[in-house]
Structure formats: structure tokens, C-alpha cells
C-alpha positions in Angstrom: -44.1 -13.8 19.5 -41.2 -15.9 18.3 -42.1 -15.0 14.7 -42.0 -11.3 15.5 -38.6 -11.6 17.2 -37.2 -13.4 14.1 -38.6 -10.6 11.9 -37.1 -7.8 14.0 -33.8 -9.6 14.3 -33.7 -10.0 10.5 -34.5 -6.3 10.0 -31.8 -5.4 12.4 -29.2 -7.6 10.6 -30.1 -6.2 7.2 -29.8 -2.6 8.5 -26.4 -3.3 10.0 -25.1 -5.1 6.9 -26.7 -3.1 4.1 -27.1 0.4 5.3 -24.5 1.8 2.9 -24.7 5.4 4.0 -25.2 4.7 7.7 -28.3 6.8 8.0 -30.1 4.2 10.1 -32.6 3.3 7.4 -32.8 1.0 4.3 -33.7 2.9 1.2 -33.2 3.0 -2.6 -29.7 4.3 -2.3 -28.6 1.3 -0.1 -30.2 -1.1 -2.7 -28.3 0.6 -5.6 -25.0 0.4 -3.7 -25.5 -3.3 -3.1 -26.4 -4.0 -6.7 -23.3 -2.0 -7.8 -21.2 -4.2 -5.6 -22.7 -7.4 -7.0 -21.8 -6.1 -10.5 -18.2 -5.8 -9.3 -18.0 -2.1 -9.3 -16.9 -1.8 -5.6 -13.9 -2.8 -3.6 -14.4 -5.5 -1.1 -12.7 -5.9 2.3 -11.0 -9.3 2.7 -9.5 -11.3 5.5 -6.3 -10.3 7.3 -2.9 -11.8 6.7 0.0 -12.4 9.2 3.7 -12.3 8.7 6.4 -14.5 10.4 6.7 -11.9 13.2 3.0 -12.1 14.0 2.2 -8.7 12.6 -1.4 -8.7 11.3 -2.3 -6.7 8.2 -5.8 -5.8 6.8 -6.2 -6.7 3.2 -8.5 -5.3 0.5 -9.8 -6.8 -2.8 -9.4 -4.5 -5.8 -10.7 -6.0 -9.0 -9.4 -9.6 -9.1 -6.4 -8.8 -6.8 -6.1 -8.9 -3.0 -3.6 -6.5 -1.5 -2.2 -5.8 1.9 -3.7 -2.5 3.1 -0.7 -1.6 5.3 3.1 -1.3 4.8 5.2 -4.4 5.6 6.8 -4.5 9.1 8.5 -7.9 9.2 12.1 -8.2 10.6 12.5 -11.8 9.4 12.3 -13.9 6.2 9.5 -16.4 6.0 11.7 -19.2 7.1 12.6 -17.4 10.3 16.0 -16.0 9.4 16.6 -12.5 10.5 16.8 -9.7 7.9 19.8 -7.4 8.6 18.8 -4.3 10.3 20.7 -1.1 9.4 20.8 1.8 11.8 23.7 3.7 10.1 22.9 5.0 6.6 26.6 5.2 5.8 26.7 1.4 5.5 23.4 1.1 3.6 25.0 0.8 0.1 24.9 -3.0 -0.7 22.8 -4.2 -3.6 23.3 -7.9 -2.9 22.5 -8.4 0.8 19.0 -7.9 2.1 18.5 -5.3 4.8 16.0 -2.9 6.2 15.7 0.2 8.3 13.2 2.4 10.3 12.8 5.9 8.8 15.3 8.2 10.5 16.3 5.2 12.7 13.2 5.9 14.8 11.3 2.8 15.7 8.2 4.8 16.7 7.6 5.3 12.9 7.2 1.6 12.3 3.7 1.0 13.6 2.2 3.5 11.3 4.6 3.5 8.3 6.3 0.1 8.3 10.0 -0.6 7.6 12.0 0.4 4.6 13.6 -2.5 2.7 16.2 -2.7 0.0 15.5 -4.7 -3.2 17.7 -7.6 -2.2 15.5 -8.2 0.8 12.4 -8.2 -1.3 14.0 -10.5 -3.9 15.4 -13.1 -1.5 14.3 -16.7 -2.2 13.3 -17.0 1.5 10.5 -14.5 1.0 9.4 -11.6 3.2 5.7 -11.5 2.5 3.0 -13.3 4.6 2.2 -16.8 3.6 0.1 -16.8 0.4 1.4 -13.4 -0.6 4.3 -12.1 -2.8 6.0 -9.0 -4.0 3.9 -7.7 -6.9 5.5 -7.5 -10.3 5.4 -4.4 -12.5 2.6 -6.0 -14.4 0.5 -6.6 -11.3 0.9 -3.0 -10.2 -0.2 -1.9 -13.7 -3.2 -4.2 -13.4 -4.1 -2.4 -10.2 -3.7 1.0 -11.7 -5.6 0.3 -14.9 -8.5 -1.2 -12.9 -8.8 2.1 -11.0 -8.1 4.2 -14.1 -8.9 2.6 -17.5 -7.2 5.6 -19.1 -3.9 5.0 -17.3 -0.7 4.7 -19.4 0.9 1.3 -18.6 4.1 2.2 -20.4 4.8 5.5 -18.5 8.4 5.9 -17.5 9.7 7.9 -14.6 8.7 11.5 -14.1 8.5 12.3 -17.8 5.1 10.6 -18.1 2.3 10.0 -15.6 1.2 6.5 -15.1 -2.2 7.7 -14.0 -3.4 11.2 -13.1 -6.2 10.0 -10.7 -5.3 6.6 -9.3 -2.9 8.1 -6.7 -5.8 9.9 -5.0 -7.9 6.7 -5.0 -5.0 4.8 -3.4 -3.8 7.3 -0.8 -4.9 7.2 2.8 -7.0 10.2 3.7 -6.3 13.0 6.2 -3.2 15.0 7.1 -0.7 15.3 9.9 -1.6 19.0 10.3 -5.3 18.2 11.0 -4.4 15.3 13.2 -6.4 12.8 11.2 -3.9 11.2 8.9 -0.3 10.4 8.0 0.3 12.6 4.9 1.5 16.2 4.9 -0.8 18.9 3.6 -2.5 19.2 1.2 -2.7 15.4 0.4 -4.3 16.4 -2.8 -7.5 14.5 -3.9 -6.9 11.7 -1.5 -10.1 9.7 -1.2 -8.8 6.1 -0.6 -11.8 4.9 -2.4 -9.8 1.7 -3.2 -9.2 0.9 0.4 -5.5 0.5 -0.4 -4.5 3.1 2.2 -1.2 4.1 0.7 1.1 5.5 3.5 4.0 8.0 2.9 6.9 6.3 4.6 9.6 8.2 2.7 12.8 6.3 1.8 16.5 5.8 2.6 19.6 5.4 0.6 23.4 5.6 1.0 23.8 9.1 -0.4 21.3 11.1 1.7 20.8 9.0 4.8 17.1 8.7 5.7 15.9 11.3 3.2 15.1 11.0 -0.4 17.1 12.7 -3.1 14.4 15.3 -3.9 14.0 16.5 -0.4 10.7 14.8 0.4 10.5 13.3 3.8 8.2 11.2 5.9 4.7 12.2 5.1 5.4 13.4 1.6 6.1 10.3 -0.5 4.9 6.7 -0.7 7.2 4.5 -2.7 6.8 0.8 -3.3 8.9 -1.9 -4.8 8.0 -4.2 -7.6 9.7 -7.5 -8.3 10.6 -6.5 -11.9 14.2 -5.8 -12.9 14.9 -3.6 -15.9 18.6 -4.3 -15.9 21.3 -5.5 -13.4 20.9 -2.4 -11.1 17.5 -1.0 -12.0 14.0 -2.0 -10.8 10.5 -0.7 -11.5 8.7 1.0 -8.6 5.5 3.0 -8.0 5.5 6.5 -6.4 2.6 8.6 -4.9 2.9 12.2 -3.7 1.4 14.5 -1.1 0.8 17.2 -3.6 -1.1 15.4 -6.3 -3.4 12.6 -7.3 -1.1 11.1 -9.8 1.0 7.9 -9.6 4.4 7.4 -11.3 6.0 4.3 -12.7 9.6 5.0 -11.8 12.9 3.1 -12.2 15.4 3.2 -9.3 18.6 1.5 -8.2 18.4 -1.5 -5.9 20.2 0.2 -3.0 17.2 2.4 -2.1 15.2 1.5 1.0 11.4 1.9 0.3 8.1 0.4 1.3 6.7 -3.0 0.5 3.1 -4.0 -0.2 2.4 -7.6 -0.9 -0.3 -9.1 -3.2 -2.1 -12.4 -2.9 -0.7 -15.4 -4.9 
């Protein structure tokens, strides 16, 4: 009797852990999926991480990297010092002092989309990422993109060249605002989130157009992320994803923008 209970318990555990397509049975498809993962052709969920404010973020392993799977929400540097919160876009323009904002000064956006930070906040020696994580460099972003798309162009610049025509779809969170099942505006083209990265379109802020980006895209239309890599005194590399395509762009912008942050493991 005890032996039978052990057998049934083992079968139940295997079904719960290895039923890749959730059809309630173990079959050849499930075995092939498990073998594929062993050969490092799948993305693995990892442990969560926590920032100085106590916000907990899911993480995901993509290739050899571990990334946060949500946008950063911290209001403090890692040593406990407060980051300056800006509620008036007319005083946003300062490249040398770290600050952050909520999109449209609406704190209800923060839980889903995170805060928007200027580059000075991300580059501060006190750090804003959870312990064991850091702001990814341009090279680390390129490593992520070329892992997802071996044909990506690592030297693409701004909107003249596409960094990858497919990686954006693999990174974007699925669903749309219109269907009530996501955070992107329609059509959220080719969004599969197969990577588990769950890119979220938090929009941006800067001193010229308040809480709207210069091309007229708003919350739900654009995901834009800092890198730690300076090009020159006032320019930094970033990555952009759009609601209307599956591409991702490597784009240089000035340091006074406020955009999203994703951290990568040390």
C-alpha cells in the first residue's frame, strides 16, 4: 500500500512539473520540451529580487543572463537616500541630479508600469537596482537581443537601422488595453513574450513635452529602457520597443529623458 502511494505521488509530481502543454497527461511532446530545455533552448524562470523599498520583482533567465521581468519602482538609492521625485515637468531638465517621476504624475500607473528615471539617477554611485543587480550596458542589451535573434544587427543606430526585426515581439508583454488582457495599445504586433522578459510600455517624460514623448506616443505605445553606456557627454544608448511592430531599436538619447529601467544580474 505504501509503495502504491509513493508511485502515485511520484506520477502526480511528474505531471505537475513536466506537463509542458498542460493537457493533463505526459506524452512525447512533454519529453521533447524537457529535452529542449536541457539543451539550453528555453528560457528559465529564476528567483525574485527585492529593492530597497521592499518591491519584489520576478526575474527571468535568458541565455546566460538573469533580468528583472518588471520595470523598476524604487524611490530610493540602495543606501537608503531618497531619489528626488519630480511632479512638475517644467523643472525636469537637469542632467546632473538624479530624479524620477510617475507617468503623467499619476501614481496609479506605477504598480503596472514602474517609475520613469533620468540617466543621472541610473548612473549614481549609490545604485538604484536591487542587490546583486545593475543597470545593463549597451553590450549586455546587445547580448540579450542577439541571443533571441542571431541575425540581429549589433551596430544598428537610432531609427535608421533596426537592431532586430523580431526580438521586440519576443520581449513584449502580451495582450492589449482594448481587450482588457494587457498593458499595450492595439495591435501590439507579434507580441509573444516567449522570452519571459515582459516588456511594458511606460512611455517617457522630458522637459520639452511634459509627460509625453516627442513623437506623440503615450503610455501603452512605447517601452524605452536605459543602458549604462555613454556615447558622449550628453548622449546615452537606449533600447526602444513599439506597439506597432516586433522590432527593437538601439537609440541614442539625451540624459534628461525620463524612461524605464530594467536591471540585470551581476
